[in-house]
KEMIVO-462936 format. One record per residue (C-alpha): residue in three letters; z, x, y. Coordinates in steps of 0.02 Angstrom, whole numbers, plus 50000, padded with zeros to 5 digits. Layout:
% KEMIVO-462936
R   rest       w       u       v
R    ALA       Z       X       Y
...
This chain:
% KEMIVO-462936
R   rest       w       u       v
R    MET   58463   58880   53216
R    ARG   58472   58834   53402
R    ARG   58469   59018   53451
R    LEU   58320   59053   53337
R    ILE   58222   58909   53414
R    ILE   58259   58975   53589
R    VAL   58200   59149   53541
R    LEU   58039   59086   53461
R    LEU   57999   58984   53615
R    LEU   58030   59133   53727
R    LEU   57928   59250   53620
R    GLY   57788   59125   53623
R    SER   57795   59108   53812
R    VAL   57790   59293   53846
R    GLY   57639   59311   53732
R    ILE   57529   59200   53840
R    HIS   57397   59296   53938
R    ILE   57329   59229   54101
R    HIS   57179   59330   54154
R    TRP   57141   59369   54336
R    ASN   56959   59340   54381
R    SER   56878   59433   54524
R    ASN   56701   59410   54586
R    SER   56704   59575   54681
R    THR   56582   59709   54623
R    VAL   56680   59846   54712
R    TYR   56798   59945   54601
R    SER   56978   59889   54621
R    ALA   57120   59994   54554
R    SER   57236   59850   54595
R    GLU   57151   59735   54470
R    GLN   57171   59867   54335
R    VAL   57353   59883   54384
R    ARG   57376   59695   54380
R    THR   57334   59686   54194
R    TRP   57447   59834   54155
R    LEU   57586   59760   54262
R    SER   57580   59597   54165
R    ASP   57586   59690   53999
R    GLU   57739   59791   54053
R    LEU   57833   59637   54111
R    GLU   57786   59551   53948
R    GLN   57857   59696   53849
R    THR   58015   59691   53955
R    GLN   58038   59508   53914
R    LYS   57999   59538   53730
R    GLN   58137   59668   53709
R    LEU   58261   59555   53797
R    SER   58209   59408   53687
R    LEU   58229   59510   53528
R    SER   58408   59546   53580
R    LEU   58449   59361   53566
R    LEU   58429   59375   53377
R    HIS   58568   59504   53357
R    LEU   58701   59465   53487
R    GLU   58840   59544   53382
R    ASN   58748   59708   53343
R    ARG   58794   59824   53487
R    ALA   58687   59970   53429
R    PHE   58532   59860   53413
R    LEU   58566   59777   53580
R    GLN   58584   59945   53666
R    GLN   58421   60004   53589
R    CYS   58330   59848   53649
R    TYR   58411   59865   53820
R    HIS   58343   60040   53844
R    ALA   58172   59985   53783
R    SER   58169   59841   53908
R    ARG   58229   59955   54047
R    LYS   58090   60077   54009
R    HIS   57957   59945   54033
R    TYR   58043   59875   54187
R    LYS   58062   60046   54268
R    HIS   57876   60075   54241
R    VAL   57841   59931   54361
R    GLU   57997   59932   54467
R    PHE   57897   60000   54615
R    PHE   57796   59839   54618
R    VAL   57939   59716   54590
R    GLU   58048   59795   54724
R    TYR   57904   59795   54848
R    CYS   57838   59619   54817
R    SER   57998   59531   54763
R    PRO   58141   59628   54844
R    ARG   58264   59483   54855
R    GLU   58237   59433   54674
R    ALA   58256   59613   54620
R    LYS   58417   59637   54718
R    ASN   58502   59473   54676
R    PHE   58439   59422   54504
R    ILE   58349   59564   54412
R    ASN   58430   59730   54452
R    GLY   58577   59690   54566
R    THR   58744   59776   54571
R    ILE   58888   59738   54452
R    VAL   58995   59663   54591
R    SER   58977   59495   54676
R    LYS   58871   59492   54833
R    SER   58832   59368   54971
R    ASP   58661   59341   55046
R    PHE   58674   59233   55201
R    GLU   58486   59218   55211
R    LEU   58489   59123   55046
R    SER   58653   59028   55062
R    ASN   58835   59050   55109
R    GLU   58883   59061   54926
R    VAL   58928   59215   54827
R    ILE   58796   59280   54707
R    PRO   58881   59335   54546
R    PRO   58830   59494   54455
R    GLN   58677   59458   54349
R    GLY   58523   59540   54277
R    PHE   58505   59712   54201
R    GLN   58662   59789   54271
R    ARG   58771   59645   54214
R    ILE   58696   59659   54040
R    GLU   58727   59846   54043
R    GLU   58909   59815   54087
R    LEU   58928   59696   53940
R    LEU   58841   59814   53819
R    PHE   58907   59985   53867
R    SER   59088   59950   53915
R    ASP   59229   59970   53791
R    ASP   59261   59783   53785
R    ALA   59214   59678   53634
R    ILE   59041   59599   53637
R    ASP   59041   59432   53729
R    ALA   58895   59348   53640
R    GLU   58900   59191   53747
R    ALA   58896   59287   53911
R    LEU   58757   59399   53845
R    GLN   58651   59252   53791
R    SER   58668   59174   53963
R    GLU   58620   59336   54051
R    TYR   58470   59366   53938
R    LEU   58403   59191   53965
R    LEU   58424   59202   54154
R    LEU   58338   59371   54163
R    ILE   58195   59322   54049
R    SER   58166   59166   54154
R    LYS   58164   59264   54317
R    LEU   58045   59395   54247
R    SER   57931   59255   54187
R    ASP   57930   59179   54362
R    ILE   57878   59339   54448
R    ARG   57753   59384   54313
R    ASN   57663   59219   54341
R    TYR   57671   59246   54529
R    TYR   57589   59417   54514
R    PHE   57432   59342   54438
R    SER   57387   59268   54606
R    ILE   57466   59386   54732
R    GLU   57345   59486   54839
R    ILE   57356   59673   54811
R    MET   57262   59809   54905
R    ASP   57230   59980   54829
R    GLY   57302   60070   54979
R    GLN   57457   59963   54966
R    LEU   57484   60023   54787
R    LEU   57492   60202   54851
R    GLU   57620   60148   54981
R    MET   57724   60070   54842
R    LEU   57725   60235   54749
R    GLN   57786   60330   54901
R    THR   57924   60202   54923
R    GLN   57970   60221   54740
R    LEU   57994   60408   54765
R    PHE   58117   60368   54904
R    ARG   58205   60243   54791
R    ILE   58222   60370   54650
R    ALA   58306   60496   54765
R    ALA   58413   60377   54868
R    MET   58459   60246   54737
R    ASN   58422   60291   54557
R    LEU   58490   60469   54560
R    SER   58638   60415   54667
R    GLY   58705   60297   54534
R    TYR   58655   60131   54612
R    ASP   58604   60069   54440
R    ALA   58638   60132   54263
R    THR   58815   60164   54324
R    ILE   58892   60143   54151
R    SER   58760   60212   54032
R    GLN   58719   60351   54158
R    THR   58540   60361   54097
R    ASN   58481   60382   54277
R    VAL   58381   60540   54249
R    THR   58291   60464   54100
R    GLU   58258   60308   54202
R    ALA   58187   60416   54342
R    PHE   58070   60489   54210
R    TRP   58015   60312   54165
R    CYS   57984   60275   54349
R    VAL   57870   60427   54361
R    GLU   57783   60376   54200
R    GLY   57741   60211   54283
R    MET   57677   60299   54438
R    GLU   57567   60407   54327
R    GLN   57488   60253   54248
R    VAL   57447   60184   54420
R    ILE   57371   60348   54481
R    LYS   57257   60350   54328
R    LYS   57180   60188   54391
R    PHE   57123   60282   54547
R    ASN   57019   60411   54452
R    PRO   56853   60322   54489
R    TYR   56882   60358   54674
R    THR   56848   60542   54638
R    ASN   56669   60517   54577
R    GLU   56546   60631   54666
R    ASN   56679   60689   54789
R    ASN   56743   60863   54749
R    ARG   56878   60862   54882
R    MET   56946   60697   54817
R    LYS   56933   60763   54640
R    ASN   57035   60919   54682
R    THR   57166   60817   54773
R    TYR   57176   60697   54626
R    GLN   57199   60842   54505
R    SER   57337   60914   54615
R    LEU   57422   60745   54613
R    THR   57414   60727   54424
R    VAL   57483   60904   54404
R    ALA   57626   60862   54523
R    LEU   57667   60709   54417
R    LEU   57668   60812   54258
R    LYS   57782   60944   54335
R    THR   57900   60808   54396
R    LYS   57909   60729   54224
R    HIS   57939   60898   54143
R    PHE   58085   60937   54258
R    LEU   58165   60768   54222
R    GLN   58145   60795   54035
R    GLN   58216   60970   54047
R    TYR   58377   60919   54136
R    PRO   58424   60743   54077
R    ASP   58613   60753   54105
R    TYR   58668   60642   54249
R    ASN   58820   60741   54305
R    THR   58739   60913   54305
R    PHE   58568   60862   54371
R    ASN   58519   60964   54525
R    ARG   58466   60825   54643
R    LEU   58428   60934   54793
R    ARG   58316   61047   54692
R    PHE   58226   60894   54624
R    ILE   58203   60816   54796
R    THR   58142   60974   54882
R    GLN   58034   61046   54742
R    TYR   57966   60887   54661
R    ILE   57992   60727   54761
R    THR   57933   60798   54927
R    PRO   57776   60885   54859
R    LEU   57733   60732   54756
R    ASN   57748   60621   54909
R    ARG   57633   60735   55006
R    SER   57506   60733   54865
R    ILE   57502   60543   54863
R    LEU   57485   60540   55052
R    ALA   57343   60667   55048
R    PHE   57250   60565   54918
R    HIS   57276   60406   55019
R    GLN   57210   60488   55177
R    LEU   57056   60560   55091
R    SER   57016   60395   55006
R    LYS   57011   60311   55178
R    LEU   57094   60159   55099
R    PRO   57173   60053   55236
R    TRP   57361   60050   55261
R    SER   57446   59884   55242
R    GLY   57517   59880   55418
R    ARG   57675   59806   55344
R    ILE   57825   59801   55461
R    GLN   57951   59911   55372
R    ALA   58085   60040   55401
R    LEU   57997   60187   55318
R    ASN   57855   60279   55401
R    LEU   57752   60338   55252
R    GLN   57616   60429   55347
R    ASN   57705   60586   55409
R    GLY   57725   60680   55244
R    PHE   57915   60683   55237
R    LEU   58027   60544   55173
R    PHE   58205   60592   55218
R    GLY   58213   60634   55403
R    LYS   58217   60555   55575
R    GLU   58028   60551   55579
R    SER   58024   60446   55420
R    LEU   58123   60302   55495
R    ASN   58054   60177   55620
R    PRO   58190   60130   55747
R    GLN   58090   59980   55806
R    TYR   58110   59902   55633
R    PHE   58296   59888   55667
R    SER   58270   59809   55840
R    MET   58282   59625   55881
R    TYR   58101   59620   55937
R    PHE   57989   59737   55837
R    ASN   57845   59738   55963
R    ASP   57953   59750   56120
R    THR   57912   59930   56165
R    LEU   57867   59911   56350
R    ASN   57963   60033   56461
R    ILE   58093   60069   56328
R    GLN   58116   60248   56390
R    LEU   58159   60188   56565
R    GLN   58272   60057   56488
R    ALA   58360   60192   56386
R    GLN   58389   60296   56542
R    LEU   58463   60144   56629
R    GLY   58566   60105   56474
R    LYS   58639   60280   56476
R    MET   58698   60255   56656
R    LEU   58778   60089   56609
R    PHE   58857   60166   56454
R    PHE   58952   60294   56558
R    ASP   58987   60178   56705
R    PRO   59156   60086   56712
R    ILE   59068   59947   56807
R    LEU   59055   59853   56641
R    SER   59243   59832   56629
R    GLY   59351   59705   56715
R    ASN   59458   59838   56799
R    ASN   59315   59958   56838
R    GLN   59408   60094   56745
R    ASN   59341   60087   56566
R    SER   59165   60129   56511
R    CYS   59084   60126   56339
R    ALA   59110   60315   56336
R    SER   59297   60291   56357
R    CYS   59304   60245   56172
R    HIS   59141   60328   56116
R    ASN   59160   60509   56170
R    PRO   59002   60614   56142
R    SER   59107   60769   56103
R    LYS   59187   60675   55957
R    ALA   59024   60608   55886
R    PHE   59047   60454   55996
R    THR   59219   60411   55926
R    ASP   59387   60432   56015
R    GLY   59499   60531   55898
R    TYR   59633   60397   55890
R    MET   59697   60308   55735
R    LYS   59643   60144   55814
R    GLY   59543   60114   55971
R    ARG   59632   60102   56139
R    ALA   59645   59928   56211
R    PHE   59594   59875   56387
R    ASP   59764   59913   56464
R    GLY   59763   60092   56398
R    THR   59929   60074   56306
R    ALA   59904   59952   56163
R    SER   59791   59984   56013
R    LEU   59646   59885   55945
R    ALA   59647   59819   55768
R    ARG   59532   59954   55697
R    ASN   59473   60133   55711
R    THR   59328   60170   55830
R    PRO   59167   60203   55730
R    THR   59035   60330   55778
R    LEU   58881   60272   55872
R    LEU   58772   60412   55805
R    ASN   58633   60333   55701
R    VAL   58703   60162   55744
R    VAL   58525   60097   55763
R    TYR   58496   60114   55576
R    GLN   58605   59967   55529
R    LYS   58583   59782   55500
R    ALA   58762   59733   55543
R    PHE   58890   59796   55668
R    PHE   59080   59811   55680
R    TYR   59181   59845   55523
R    ASP   59172   59661   55475
R    GLY   58986   59644   55511
R    ARG   59009   59500   55632
R    ALA   58863   59555   55741
R    TYR   58686   59565   55673
R    GLN   58603   59648   55823
R    LEU   58653   59791   55936
R    GLU   58629   59675   56085
R    GLN   58758   59557   56012
R    GLN   58878   59702   55987
R    VAL   58865   59746   56172
R    PHE   58899   59564   56220
R    ASP   59054   59555   56108
R    VAL   59130   59715   56177
R    VAL   59105   59668   56360
R    HIS   59182   59495   56333
R    ASN   59324   59551   56220
R    LYS   59488   59537   56317
R    SER   59560   59684   56223
R    GLU   59410   59796   56259
R    MET   59309   59776   56420
R    HIS   59394   59613   56472
R    SER   59245   59559   56577
R    THR   59096   59441   56575
R    PHE   58912   59471   56606
R    GLU   58922   59356   56756
R    GLU   59050   59474   56834
R    VAL   58950   59628   56786
R    ILE   58788   59557   56857
R    ASP   58877   59515   57019
R    LYS   58935   59696   57036
R    LEU   58766   59770   56988
R    GLU   58674   59662   57114
R    LYS   58778   59741   57252
R    SER   58706   59910   57206
R    ALA   58536   59948   57283
R    ALA   58512   60091   57159
R    TYR   58541   59981   57007
R    LYS   58427   59844   57075
R    LEU   58285   59971   57088
R    LEU   58320   60037   56914
R    PHE   58318   59865   56834
R    ARG   58160   59821   56928
R    ALA   58072   59976   56859
R    ALA   58141   59965   56681
R    PHE   58099   59780   56661
R    LYS   57945   59774   56771
R    SER   57845   59613   56765
R    THR   57977   59521   56662
R    PRO   58112   59396   56711
R    ASP   58243   59528   56670
R    SER   58191   59636   56817
R    THR   58314   59536   56924
R    ILE   58463   59595   56819
R    THR   58503   59475   56679
R    SER   58628   59471   56537
R    TYR   58490   59514   56413
R    ALA   58428   59659   56520
R    ILE   58602   59738   56519
R    GLN   58616   59719   56331
R    LYS   58439   59780   56301
R    ALA   58461   59935   56411
R    ILE   58621   59989   56325
R    MET   58544   59954   56155
R    GLU   58392   60061   56197
R    TYR   58509   60204   56245
R    GLU   58608   60184   56084
R    LYS   58444   60192   55988
R    THR   58422   60370   56054
R    LEU   58587   60427   55978
R    VAL   58508   60493   55819
R    SER   58586   60635   55722
R    MET   58478   60700   55581
R    ASN   58466   60886   55619
R    SER   58613   60951   55519
R    ARG   58606   61101   55402
R    PHE   58584   60976   55260
R    ASP   58431   60903   55346
R    GLN   58359   61075   55377
R    TYR   58381   61115   55193
R    LEU   58287   60957   55145
R    HIS   58148   61011   55261
R    GLY   58130   61172   55162
R    ASP   58250   61301   55237
R    LYS   58343   61350   55079
R    LYS   58460   61466   55174
R    LYS   58548   61323   55263
R    LEU   58658   61272   55116
R    ASN   58759   61381   54999
R    THR   58792   61352   54815
R    ASN   58954   61257   54844
R    GLU   58876   61139   54971
R    ILE   58729   61104   54855
R    ASN   58850   61069   54714
R    GLY   58949   60960   54833
R    TYR   58799   60849   54864
R    ASN   58758   60838   54680
R    LEU   58938   60783   54648
R    PHE   58933   60663   54796
R    ALA   58775   60579   54729
R    GLY   58824   60596   54546
R    LYS   58993   60613   54464
R    ALA   59095   60559   54617
R    LEU   58987   60402   54642
R    CYS   58993   60418   54833
R    GLY   58804   60408   54849
R    SER   58798   60236   54767
R    CYS   58872   60164   54928
R    HIS   58831   60299   55058
R    PHE   58644   60308   55031
R    LEU   58535   60462   55064
R    PRO   58478   60506   55197
R    LEU   58579   60402   55322
R    PHE   58734   60407   55212
R    ASN   58788   60235   55268
R    GLY   58786   60067   55179
R    THR   58619   60002   55245
R    VAL   58525   59981   55081
R    PRO   58364   60082   55064
R    PRO   58217   60082   55056
R    ALA   58195   59908   55130
R    TYR   58348   59923   55245
R    THR   58364   59735   55260
R    ASP   58552   59723   55238
R    SER   58715   59818   55249
R    GLU   58839   59827   55108
R    TYR   59024   59786   55114
R    GLU   59148   59860   54992
R    VAL   59326   59821   54943
R    ILE   59407   59989   54913
R    GLY   59590   59944   54937
R    VAL   59635   60046   55092
R    PRO   59825   60063   55109
R    ALA   59921   60014   55266
R    ASP   59972   60195   55298
R    SER   59958   60368   55222
R    SER   60107   60340   55107
R    ASN   59986   60236   55000
R    LYS   60121   60111   54951
R    GLN   60055   59949   55025
R    LEU   59884   59869   55048
R    ASP   59824   59852   55227
R    GLU   59836   59672   55286
R    ASP   59666   59670   55375
R    LYS   59554   59546   55283
R    GLY   59394   59624   55352
R    ARG   59232   59533   55309
R    TYR   59330   59382   55247
R    MET   59370   59338   55429
R    VAL   59183   59312   55456
R    THR   59128   59231   55294
R    SER   59287   59149   55223
R    LEU   59229   59206   55051
R    ASN   59377   59253   54941
R    GLU   59275   59389   54857
R    GLN   59262   59476   55026
R    GLN   59446   59486   55065
R    HIS   59480   59664   55126
R    ALA   59293   59704   55122
R    PHE   59225   59820   55256
R    LYS   59052   59881   55301
R    THR   59013   60049   55225
R    PRO   59007   60173   55371
R    THR   58906   60332   55384
R    VAL   58983   60497   55332
R    ARG   58866   60597   55443
R    ASN   58965   60700   55569
R    ILE   59123   60654   55476
R    ALA   59198   60822   55521
R    LEU   59207   60760   55702
R    THR   59262   60580   55673
R    ALA   59442   60595   55610
R    PRO   59552   60499   55580
R    TYR   59470   60405   55437
R    MET   59458   60231   55361
R    HIS   59449   60069   55460
R    ASN   59632   60089   55507
R    GLY   59631   60277   55534
R    ILE   59768   60317   55409
R    TYR   59699   60483   55344
R    THR   59684   60634   55457
R    LYS   59600   60753   55334
R    LEU   59440   60740   55234
R    GLU   59534   60804   55084
R    ASP   59647   60649   55092
R    VAL   59494   60535   55092
R    VAL   59417   60622   54941
R    GLU   59584   60612   54851
R    PHE   59595   60425   54885
R    TYR   59427   60397   54802
R    HIS   59466   60521   54664
R    LYS   59617   60418   54614
R    GLY   59518   60255   54607
R    GLY   59552   60179   54777
R    GLY   59690   60054   54807
R    ALA   59692   59992   54627
R    GLY   59703   60171   54566
R    LEU   59855   60191   54679
R    LYS   59933   60041   54589
R    LEU   59906   59922   54737
R    SER   59857   59743   54700
R    VAL   59670   59734   54740
R    PRO   59599   59605   54618
R    ASN   59426   59603   54698
R    GLN   59405   59791   54719
R    THR   59223   59846   54707
R    LEU   59267   60030   54685
R    PRO   59297   60092   54506
R    PHE   59483   60087   54470
R    ASP   59497   60241   54362
R    SER   59506   60423   54413
R    LEU   59344   60515   54446
R    GLN   59411   60664   54347
R    LEU   59362   60787   54483
R    SER   59429   60963   54475
R    PRO   59508   61043   54630
R    ALA   59351   61150   54650
R    GLU   59239   60997   54639
R    LYS   59339   60906   54773
R    THR   59325   61059   54885
R    ASP   59137   61066   54861
R    ILE   59120   60883   54910
R    VAL   59213   60918   55072
R    LEU   59103   61068   55106
R    PHE   58947   60961   55082
R    LEU   59015   60828   55200
R    LYS   59042   60961   55333
R    SER   58860   61015   55315
R    LEU   58811   60844   55387
R    LEU   58875   60895   55559
R    ILE   58757   60870   55706
R    GLY   58665   61029   55752
R    ALA   58764   61130   55624
């Protein structure tokens, strides 16, 4: 009886309509979308509420789950754009515990759609109590945001930006297994996403009145949407879906159609500070990412080229070290993709080793945390830590400044690079800023894979294409190493970096877990014992040896480690492992194709 009362109350609450009133006489697609958005969220809640009546009927629950997901995926573009933190942590988060230091220093348990999916589609018996709790939490959160959306300001141009961002999300997240990891209905869910986009575009039809050019562009856009839906319907299987064909032949043209319509409509752009540059016509290249977004000060662009030139000199100058013998380049060798080729980095004295492997600096700017344990949140902070670390540079900025001030050449360079600022006199911040600006130039997104994405179909062969489809699909690599950066900075918002517990062994014999506690040393959260920031796999052919402790010398060994299910799959005790424990069931040919794809990510290949 108690459950029935709860359900009736919930069904009653989701049936309430609050109408948005606008005094504007100008047509607003956003107001039409607002009503539709509310209806879709209501239907999402309704399907979840119905599930509470049949918590022991798995088939019915699964049916209701898919129905609720369909309605949610229709409007996901809006929820992720306007309520990203709620979406990530409470509505459609991952099935492993996460921490969000901007909210609190506590661990956020798995909850929302993906937790419900895990309860419904795993082989375990139905846990009715856990399901009821998850349904109630999700319904409540959806109700909160639905009410919020009745008053939120929406611009028509902003809606078009949301749709472009959703295309990026489909390619980088949905089709890479970030959600629907158990049911593997990702392709169908991508279809639902496009269905939602189609409904939004229909609201823009009045913009085409008495404007033939707009009308033709609108028709091209609607045709592109239909073709995209047809392809997704034609190839629904998750493991065999050709992601690269879909991205190059459907996602990219559809993005350009939305952009063309936006430009012709002369609707203003939001001016939102964000990582993605949506105005250049391509979503997955260097030109689509805004490096300033990842900087400490977004608007600090004065003289950054001169600062980068100065930073390059400092990067290769041993003047930063206490013994005037070690430079940044001593450990970050450009010929090795800015790594050093050693199992673990060389310490200050040149004989001892550091605790961890030296990571690449290529594309380092596109991160929100630095070092394997994420203890630095800005590149400037990373520079400070390295200079002051007794095992690395073994110096202080006071000592470095004293040496730099004795150089007439450096004094002139600082004066020019930081003209009309207090840092022109050589300050600690100026040193950090200059090196950071140089590191921001170390961008590598011109590989054969990138050229293929740009339209040169001759750059990848069949095995490499299959390798990517496996990487993003069956092998689950793309759910942590996100397209197109292939690191753990989560797109499309790029507000945080992910940490994973994969159970890396102490050595290549794979018999004992490595003792390094990783992220736990920063957060003291038990769930993050042995957690490490997900690194990029770009240029991985140049960055051996692999893993945070450098235990594997061959890419094939790394693929085999994941194929077997990480440390837990190797029978090591890793109770908090975030990697699936079971074998990926990859054939020898499939493993070879994944390695071939990884090698296609090589700089200038």
